[in-house]
C-alpha positions as CSV (number, residue, x, y, z in Angstrom):
1,M,0.0,0.1,0.0
2,T,1.9,3.0,-1.1
3,S,1.5,6.9,-1.1
4,S,-0.7,8.1,-4.0
5,R,0.9,11.3,-3.8
6,R,2.7,12.4,-7.1
7,S,3.4,15.5,-9.1
8,P,2.1,15.9,-12.6
9,N,5.6,16.7,-13.8
10,A,6.4,13.0,-12.4
11,A,3.8,11.6,-14.4
12,A,4.6,13.1,-17.6
13,R,8.4,12.4,-17.6
14,S,7.4,8.7,-17.2
15,G,4.2,8.7,-19.4
16,A,0.5,8.9,-18.8
17,L,-0.3,6.9,-15.4
18,T,-3.9,5.5,-15.2
19,K,-6.0,4.4,-12.4
20,D,-5.4,0.8,-13.2
21,D,-1.5,1.5,-12.6
22,F,-2.0,2.9,-9.4
23,S,-4.5,0.0,-8.3
24,Q,-1.9,-2.2,-9.2
25,K,0.5,-0.7,-6.5
26,G,-2.3,-0.5,-3.7
27,A,-2.6,3.2,-4.2
28,L,-5.2,6.1,-4.7
29,F,-5.1,7.7,-8.1
30,L,-5.6,11.3,-8.1
31,R,-6.3,13.7,-11.0
32,P,-3.9,16.7,-11.3
33,E,-6.6,18.9,-9.7
34,A,-6.9,17.0,-6.4
35,Q,-3.1,16.3,-6.2
36,F,-1.7,17.9,-3.0
37,D,1.1,19.8,-4.9
38,Y,-1.5,21.7,-6.7
39,L,-3.6,22.5,-3.9
40,V,-0.5,23.8,-2.0
41,S,0.3,25.9,-5.1
42,L,-3.1,28.1,-4.9
43,T,-2.5,31.7,-3.8
44,D,-4.3,33.7,-1.5
45,A,-6.3,35.5,-4.3
46,G,-8.0,32.1,-5.1
47,D,-10.7,30.3,-3.4
48,R,-9.0,27.5,-1.6
49,A,-11.8,25.9,-0.3
50,R,-13.7,25.8,-3.6
51,K,-10.6,23.9,-5.1
52,V,-10.4,21.5,-2.1
53,I,-14.1,20.6,-2.6
54,E,-13.5,20.1,-6.2
55,A,-10.3,17.7,-5.4
56,M,-12.8,16.0,-3.6
57,E,-15.5,15.8,-5.8
58,S,-13.1,14.4,-8.4
59,I,-11.9,11.6,-5.9
60,E,-15.4,10.7,-5.5
61,R,-16.0,10.4,-9.2
62,D,-13.4,8.1,-9.7
63,Y,-14.1,5.8,-6.6
64,S,-17.5,5.1,-6.2
65,S,-17.0,3.6,-2.8
66,L,-16.3,7.1,-1.8
67,Q,-19.4,8.9,-3.4
68,G,-20.7,11.2,-0.5
69,V,-18.1,10.1,2.2
70,L,-15.3,12.5,1.7
71,P,-15.5,15.8,3.8
72,K,-16.5,19.1,1.7
73,S,-18.8,21.8,3.3
74,E,-16.6,21.6,6.4
75,Y,-13.5,23.5,4.5
76,Q,-16.1,26.2,3.7
77,E,-15.9,27.2,7.2
78,L,-12.3,27.8,7.2
79,D,-10.9,31.0,6.4
80,N,-9.0,31.1,3.1
81,A,-5.5,32.3,4.7
82,V,-6.0,29.6,7.5
83,L,-6.4,26.7,4.9
84,G,-3.6,27.7,3.1
85,H,-1.4,27.8,6.3
86,L,-2.9,24.3,6.9
87,L,-2.0,22.9,3.4
88,R,1.5,24.3,3.6
89,T,2.0,23.0,7.2
90,L,1.1,19.5,5.8
91,N,3.6,19.8,3.1
92,P,7.2,19.6,4.7
93,Q,9.9,18.6,2.6
94,E,10.1,15.4,4.4
95,L,7.0,14.5,3.5
96,K,8.0,14.6,-0.2
97,R,11.0,12.1,0.3
98,V,9.1,9.4,1.9
99,S,8.0,6.3,0.2
100,G,5.6,3.4,1.2
101,D,2.3,3.7,2.9
102,V,3.1,6.9,4.7
103,F,-0.4,8.7,4.2
104,G,-2.4,5.4,5.5
105,R,-0.2,5.8,8.6
106,I,-0.8,9.3,8.9
107,Y,-4.5,8.5,8.8
108,E,-4.0,5.9,11.4
109,Y,-2.2,8.2,13.9
110,F,-5.1,10.9,13.7
111,L,-7.6,7.9,14.2
112,T,-5.6,7.1,17.4
113,Q,-5.4,10.8,18.7
114,F,-9.2,11.0,18.1
115,A,-10.1,7.9,19.8
116,D,-7.8,9.0,23.0
117,Q,-9.7,12.3,23.2
118,K,-12.9,10.4,23.0
119,A,-13.9,12.6,20.1
120,H,-15.8,9.5,18.3
121,D,-18.4,7.7,19.9
122,G,-16.1,7.1,23.2
123,G,-13.2,5.7,21.2
124,E,-15.3,2.4,20.8
125,F,-15.0,2.3,17.2
126,F,-11.3,2.2,17.1
127,T,-9.0,-1.1,18.2
128,P,-5.4,-0.4,19.3
129,V,-3.2,-1.5,16.3
130,S,-1.4,-3.9,18.1
131,L,-4.2,-5.7,19.1
132,V,-5.4,-5.8,15.3
133,S,-2.0,-6.5,13.8
134,L,-1.4,-9.5,16.5
135,I,-5.2,-10.8,15.2
136,A,-4.1,-10.5,11.4
137,H,-0.6,-12.1,11.8
138,V,-2.4,-15.4,13.8
139,L,-4.7,-15.5,11.2
140,D,-2.2,-14.9,8.4
141,P,-4.8,-14.3,5.7
142,D,-3.6,-15.6,2.0
143,R,-6.6,-14.9,-0.1
144,G,-10.5,-15.0,-0.1
145,I,-13.2,-13.1,1.8
146,V,-12.7,-11.3,4.9
147,L,-15.4,-10.1,6.9
148,D,-15.7,-7.8,9.7
149,P,-19.2,-7.8,11.2
150,A,-18.5,-4.9,13.4
151,C,-16.0,-3.0,11.4
152,G,-15.5,0.3,13.1
153,S,-12.8,2.3,11.2
154,G,-11.5,-0.6,9.4
155,G,-8.4,-1.4,11.0
156,M,-9.0,-5.2,10.7
157,F,-9.1,-4.7,6.7
158,V,-5.8,-2.8,6.7
159,Q,-3.8,-5.0,8.9
160,S,-5.0,-8.1,7.0
161,A,-3.9,-6.2,3.8
162,R,-0.2,-5.7,5.4
163,V,0.2,-9.2,5.9
164,V,-0.3,-10.1,2.3
165,E,1.9,-7.2,1.2
166,Q,4.8,-8.7,3.7
167,R,4.6,-11.7,1.0
168,N,5.2,-9.1,-1.7
169,A,1.6,-9.9,-3.0
170,N,-1.1,-7.3,-3.7
171,P,-4.0,-7.5,-1.2
172,A,-6.4,-5.9,-3.5
173,E,-6.0,-9.0,-5.7
174,R,-5.9,-11.5,-3.0
175,L,-8.4,-10.3,-0.4
176,T,-12.1,-9.0,-0.9
177,F,-13.6,-6.9,2.1
178,Y,-17.1,-6.8,3.5
179,G,-18.1,-4.9,6.8
180,L,-20.9,-4.3,8.7
181,E,-21.2,-1.0,11.0
182,K,-24.1,0.8,12.6
183,N,-22.8,4.1,12.8
184,A,-22.8,6.4,9.6
185,T,-20.0,8.5,10.6
186,T,-17.6,5.5,11.3
187,I,-18.6,4.1,8.1
188,R,-17.2,7.3,6.4
189,L,-14.1,6.9,8.5
190,A,-13.7,3.4,7.6
191,K,-14.1,3.9,3.8
192,M,-11.5,6.7,3.8
193,N,-9.2,4.5,6.0
194,L,-9.5,2.0,3.1
195,A,-8.9,4.6,0.4
196,V,-5.8,6.0,1.9
197,H,-4.2,2.6,1.8
198,G,-5.3,1.9,-1.7
199,L,-7.9,-0.7,-0.7
200,E,-11.8,-0.9,-1.3
201,G,-14.5,-2.8,0.4
202,D,-18.2,-3.0,0.6
203,I,-19.2,-1.8,4.1
204,Q,-23.1,-1.7,4.9
205,R,-24.7,0.3,7.4
206,T,-26.7,-2.0,9.3
207,I,-27.3,-3.3,13.0
208,T,-25.6,-6.9,12.7
209,Y,-27.8,-8.4,15.5
210,Y,-30.8,-8.6,13.3
211,E,-29.4,-8.2,9.7
212,D,-27.1,-10.1,7.6
213,P,-27.1,-7.8,4.1
214,H,-23.8,-9.5,2.7
215,E,-25.7,-13.0,3.0
216,L,-22.1,-14.6,3.9
217,L,-23.2,-17.4,6.0
218,G,-20.8,-20.1,5.7
219,K,-19.0,-18.2,3.1
220,A,-16.3,-16.3,4.7
221,D,-12.6,-17.4,4.9
222,Y,-11.6,-15.0,7.6
223,V,-13.8,-13.2,10.1
224,M,-12.0,-10.4,12.2
225,A,-13.7,-8.3,14.8
226,N,-13.9,-6.2,18.0
227,P,-17.5,-6.3,19.0
228,P,-19.2,-4.5,21.8
229,F,-18.7,-6.3,25.0
230,N,-21.3,-7.6,27.5
231,V,-24.5,-6.0,25.4
232,D,-27.8,-6.7,27.1
233,E,-30.1,-4.9,24.9
234,I,-30.6,-7.4,21.9
235,D,-34.2,-8.5,21.3
236,A,-34.2,-12.1,22.0
237,D,-37.4,-12.7,20.1
238,R,-35.8,-11.4,16.9
239,V,-32.7,-13.4,17.0
240,S,-34.0,-16.6,18.6
241,K,-34.5,-18.2,15.0
242,D,-31.5,-16.5,13.5
243,P,-29.4,-19.5,11.4
244,R,-26.3,-17.5,13.0
245,L,-27.1,-19.1,16.2
246,P,-26.2,-22.9,15.6
247,F,-25.9,-23.4,19.3
248,G,-29.0,-21.8,20.5
249,L,-29.6,-18.6,22.3
250,P,-27.5,-17.6,25.5
251,G,-30.2,-17.0,27.7
252,S,-32.6,-14.2,28.1
253,N,-33.9,-11.8,30.9
254,K,-37.6,-10.7,32.2
255,K,-37.3,-7.9,29.6
256,G,-37.3,-10.2,26.4
257,K,-33.6,-9.0,26.2
258,V,-30.6,-11.5,25.3
259,S,-28.7,-11.5,29.1
260,N,-25.2,-10.9,27.4
261,G,-24.4,-10.6,23.7
262,N,-21.1,-12.2,23.6
263,Y,-22.0,-15.3,22.6
264,I,-24.2,-13.8,19.9
265,W,-21.3,-12.4,18.5
266,I,-19.2,-15.4,19.0
267,S,-21.8,-17.7,17.2
268,Y,-22.1,-15.0,14.4
269,F,-18.2,-15.5,14.0
270,Y,-18.2,-19.3,13.9
271,S,-21.1,-19.3,11.4
272,Y,-20.1,-17.2,8.9
273,L,-17.0,-19.1,8.4
274,N,-16.7,-21.7,5.6
275,E,-15.4,-25.2,6.2
276,H,-11.8,-23.8,6.0
277,G,-12.5,-20.5,7.5
278,R,-10.7,-18.8,10.5
279,A,-11.8,-16.3,12.9
280,G,-9.9,-14.1,15.1
281,F,-11.7,-11.4,17.5
282,V,-11.5,-9.5,20.7
283,M,-13.7,-10.7,23.3
284,S,-14.6,-9.7,27.2
285,S,-12.7,-11.8,29.6
286,Q,-16.3,-12.8,31.1
287,A,-17.1,-14.7,28.3
288,S,-14.3,-17.6,28.8
289,S,-15.9,-18.0,32.5
290,A,-19.6,-17.1,32.1
291,G,-22.1,-19.5,33.5
292,R,-25.7,-20.9,32.9
293,D,-26.8,-20.8,29.3
294,E,-23.8,-18.8,28.0
295,A,-21.6,-22.0,29.3
296,K,-24.0,-24.5,27.2
297,V,-23.2,-22.5,24.2
298,R,-19.7,-22.3,25.0
299,Q,-19.6,-26.2,25.6
300,A,-21.3,-26.6,22.2
301,L,-18.7,-24.4,20.5
302,I,-16.0,-26.2,22.2
303,E,-17.2,-29.6,20.8
304,T,-17.0,-28.7,17.4
305,G,-13.3,-28.2,17.9
306,A,-13.0,-25.0,16.2
307,V,-11.5,-23.3,19.5
308,D,-7.9,-22.9,18.3
309,I,-6.1,-20.2,20.3
310,M,-6.8,-17.8,23.2
311,I,-4.6,-15.0,24.3
312,A,-5.4,-13.2,27.7
313,V,-4.6,-9.3,27.6
314,R,-4.7,-7.2,30.3
315,S,-6.4,-3.8,30.9
316,N,-5.7,-0.5,29.4
317,F,-5.1,-1.6,25.9
318,F,-8.4,0.4,24.8
319,Y,-8.1,4.2,24.9
320,T,-11.4,5.0,26.7
321,R,-12.0,1.8,28.5
322,T,-9.8,-0.1,31.1
323,V,-11.4,-3.5,31.0
324,P,-9.2,-6.3,30.3
325,C,-9.9,-8.7,27.2
326,E,-9.0,-12.1,25.5
327,L,-8.3,-12.6,22.0
328,W,-10.1,-15.8,20.5
329,F,-9.1,-17.7,17.4
330,L,-11.5,-20.4,15.8
331,D,-10.3,-22.6,12.8
332,R,-12.9,-24.9,11.2
333,A,-10.5,-27.0,9.6
334,R,-8.3,-28.0,12.3
335,A,-6.3,-31.2,12.2
336,P,-8.2,-34.3,14.3
337,E,-5.5,-34.5,16.7
338,H,-5.5,-31.0,17.6
339,R,-9.2,-30.4,18.0
340,D,-9.8,-31.6,21.7
341,K,-6.9,-28.6,22.5
342,V,-6.7,-25.3,22.8
343,L,-3.7,-23.1,22.8
344,M,-4.1,-20.8,26.0
345,I,-1.2,-18.0,26.4
346,D,-1.2,-15.4,29.1
347,A,0.1,-12.2,27.3
348,R,-1.1,-10.0,30.5
349,N,2.5,-8.8,31.4
350,V,3.6,-8.4,27.5
351,Y,3.3,-5.0,27.0
352,R,5.1,-1.4,27.0
353,K,3.7,1.6,28.9
354,V,2.7,4.3,26.3
355,T,1.2,6.8,28.8
356,R,-0.1,6.4,32.0
357,K,-3.4,4.9,30.6
358,I,-2.6,3.2,27.5
359,L,-0.5,0.1,27.0
360,R,0.8,-2.0,23.7
361,L,1.5,-5.4,22.9
362,L,5.3,-5.9,22.6
363,A,5.3,-8.1,19.5
364,R,3.4,-9.1,16.6
365,A,2.6,-12.9,16.1
366,G,3.2,-14.9,13.0
367,A,1.3,-17.9,12.0
368,E,2.9,-20.6,9.9
369,P,0.6,-21.6,6.7
370,A,1.4,-25.5,7.1
371,G,-0.5,-26.2,10.6
372,H,-1.0,-22.6,11.6
373,R,1.3,-23.0,14.7
374,L,2.0,-19.8,16.6
375,A,5.3,-18.4,16.2
376,L,5.7,-15.5,18.8
377,P,8.9,-13.7,19.9
378,W,7.7,-13.9,23.3
379,A,6.4,-17.3,23.7
380,D,9.2,-18.7,26.3
381,T,7.8,-15.8,28.5
382,A,4.1,-16.1,27.9
383,V,3.7,-19.9,27.5
384,S,6.1,-20.9,30.3
385,R,3.4,-21.5,32.7
386,F,0.6,-21.9,30.4
387,D,1.7,-24.0,27.8
388,R,-1.3,-26.1,26.3
389,C,-4.2,-26.1,27.9
390,V,-7.0,-29.4,27.1
391,L,-10.5,-27.9,27.6
392,Q,-12.6,-31.0,28.0
393,A,-16.2,-30.6,26.3
394,Q,-17.5,-32.4,29.1
395,H,-16.4,-29.4,31.5
396,G,-18.2,-27.0,29.4
397,G,-14.9,-25.6,28.6
398,N,-14.7,-23.9,32.1
399,C,-10.8,-23.4,32.4
400,S,-9.3,-21.0,35.0
401,V,-5.6,-20.8,33.4
402,F,-6.0,-17.3,33.0
403,S,-6.6,-16.5,36.6
404,G,-3.4,-19.0,37.5
405,G,-5.3,-22.4,37.8
406,G,-5.3,-25.3,35.6
407,C,-8.1,-26.8,33.6
């Protein structure tokens, strides 16, 4: 995913470049009037806001997925001189000499800052890059359909594409991205996030609990997500017969609501996978020890043999929430000799402190394509006490390994 920034002179020297040329490089094509160098060259005598809006409209004409998505009217609220100063500030000489996906990383930086300042939906739409990168490297996507049923700002798609790029392959040719999201503003962020990384995806506005507009039941090669935790407002009647719940409803309360939505999400993730599909998702730590009806769903899930890996992560990894979480990984094509085992990793002490309230994982994980064994640089530390935990189905998957006990 390379930077789409280029000057008209560079294009003239090398011959006329087309949109397809940029797509093959995983970059966004910009017409001359939409290129940054042109916008920066405008004088105070010109209407900068109008030109920026025209640049945005030009991009939307070339990319149907961005139609109505890019900011436009907001620029008219800025004084012409102020907008000029802003453009020049964003045009340092250093930026002209860099290569690679620099604009994509700049976009990720601002998403992080907005999440840290609670600027969008309490930061819930944004999953820290270190967690997303870990999920992507464990799943090790190669080719096929990638679905995120709670896609937020699209970070799962971007990190999946980076894994493919590390093999010197083109993610736009290997992966097809589908997303579901309820918040219209967040969808705009996701579409722009994909665009600045030279990617495209079909992201639909919907409430995933009740609707499945992509109709991907049993069709996804990879499912990646960070869903809302511990939701208790899902209408039990509306989801009780949903084909995405093969293990049944995880209980309901006196108000006719699902008592806790964690296993609604987990069941959906499992159901979206095809017979060779793999899933990786962030989940509340409560899910691995929940009792009653949730325990019955967990037992049924474990009996499928699809639960592959669980990684415990400590609190303070999210920008506006302090809750601890776990990373779950499902594999519907596990070898028979491994289907009664789950690799449990305690990574609660594997982090670095970014700020007083924000932590990040120290390392990424890689999955070997043959057999999908975890290769973690910090494995000797993280797995020393929690090597491989056998979850016996008859125990309902209750395992206290993350709290220092055994299975």
